[in-house]
N, C-alpha and C positions, 0 to 999 in steps of 0.2 A: 504494500500500500504506500501511497504518497500523501503528503499533507496538502490540503487546499485543492485537491482534485475531486470533483463530484464523483461519488462512488458509483453512480449510474453509468459512467463512461467506462466501457470495457477497455482492456489493453489494445484490442484490435481497432477500436474506434479512436482511441487516443493516438495510436500510431498513424492512422489515416489522417486525422486532423493535423498532426505535426508535419506530415508529408505534403499536405496541400499548400499550394502557392497562391499568390494574389490572383484573383479571378477564377480560381478553381471552384467548382460547385459540388455540393453534397445534397442528396435527396433523402428526406425522411418520409417513408411510405407507410400508409396505414395498413391495417390488417388485410384489406382487400386489394392492395396494390400488387401488380404483377412484377414483383421484385426481380426474380431470376430471368424473366424474359426481357427485362429492360436494361439489365446491367450484369456483367459477369462478376463484379465485385460487390457482393452482398454481405453486410454485417448484421448478424442476428441480434436483435434487441427484444426478443420475445418477452411478453409480460409487461413491457414498459409502454407508457403512453407518450405521445409526441410532445405534449407540453413540458413534461419533466425533462425529456431529452433536449428539447429546444433551449430551455433555460440553462441547462448544464453546458451545452455547446457554446452558447453565446457568452458565458462567463469566461471562456478561453479564446474564442475566435471572433475577431471583429468582422463586421459586414463591410463589403466594398463601398468606399465613399466616392469612387470614381464613376459609378453608375447611379442613375436616379433610383432604381428599384432593385436592390440586391436580394429581395425576398420574393419568391414566386409561389403562388397558390394555383391548384388545379381548379379552373372555373367550373361552376355547376353546368351540367349539360342543359342546353335550352329545352324548356318544357318540363324539366325536373323541378319539383317543388320542395326538394329536400332542404331543410334549414341547415345553416352552417354556423352555429354558435361557437364552435371551436375557433373560428377565425378571429373572434373578438378576444379570445384567450391569447392567441398568437400575437395579436397586435399589442396587447398589454405587455407581454413578455418582451417583444422586440423594443418597445418604447423604453424599457428599463436599461437597454444597452445601446440604443441608437437614437439620437435626437430627432431623426426624421419620423419616428413612430409609424403611424398608418401610411404615410406617404412613401415609405420604403417598400410597399407591397405592389405587386403586379398580379393579374390573373391571366392564365393561359388556358386555352382550349384543351380539353382532355387528351386528344391524340398528339397535339403539339407538346404537351407536358410529358407524355411518354417518350417522345423523341428526344426531348431535352434531358430526361433522366438517363438516357443511353450514353450521354456525353459526360455525366457526372463522374467524379472520382470514385464514388461508391453510393449505394442505396442502402439505407437502414431499413431492415424488416422489423417493424414494431408490432406491438399488440394493440395498437390504437383501434378502438371500435367506432369512433365518429366517422361519418361519411364525408367525403371530400376533405379529408384531413391532410392530404399530401402537401409537402412543402419543399422547396429547393432554396438553399442558402448559397450566396456567392461570397467567398472569403475575401476580406480586405487586407490591407497592409497593417502589420503589427508595428505600432509606434510606441516607444517607451519614453 
């Protein structure tokens, strides 16, 4: 164990976050996300929800300040009336770590989101049960 590292972050996830460079992206997929068909680098986070993982990741990883929207959500499919209250939770978490808050978010159509996940450094396979809970984070520059 290490001090000041959130225990929810596994060694594999920590290694991936450390290896990521400026502009690299990581996808946090909910329990319904097609993890293995979207990316060969899948990090298992079974039993964990995305909000807890998002908070732990953002404690260590800054979001990209060189783009307007470093956080991407999968947009609700047109005609689907599924509510997305988890998005409000995400926005509150991001606002704790990035002054842009809600303005840091973009929505991307479902299949475009899948294509983008294919280019991510890794996809986290979580146990998140909320629908449309998938999120992509773009890493920024670490400034001390």
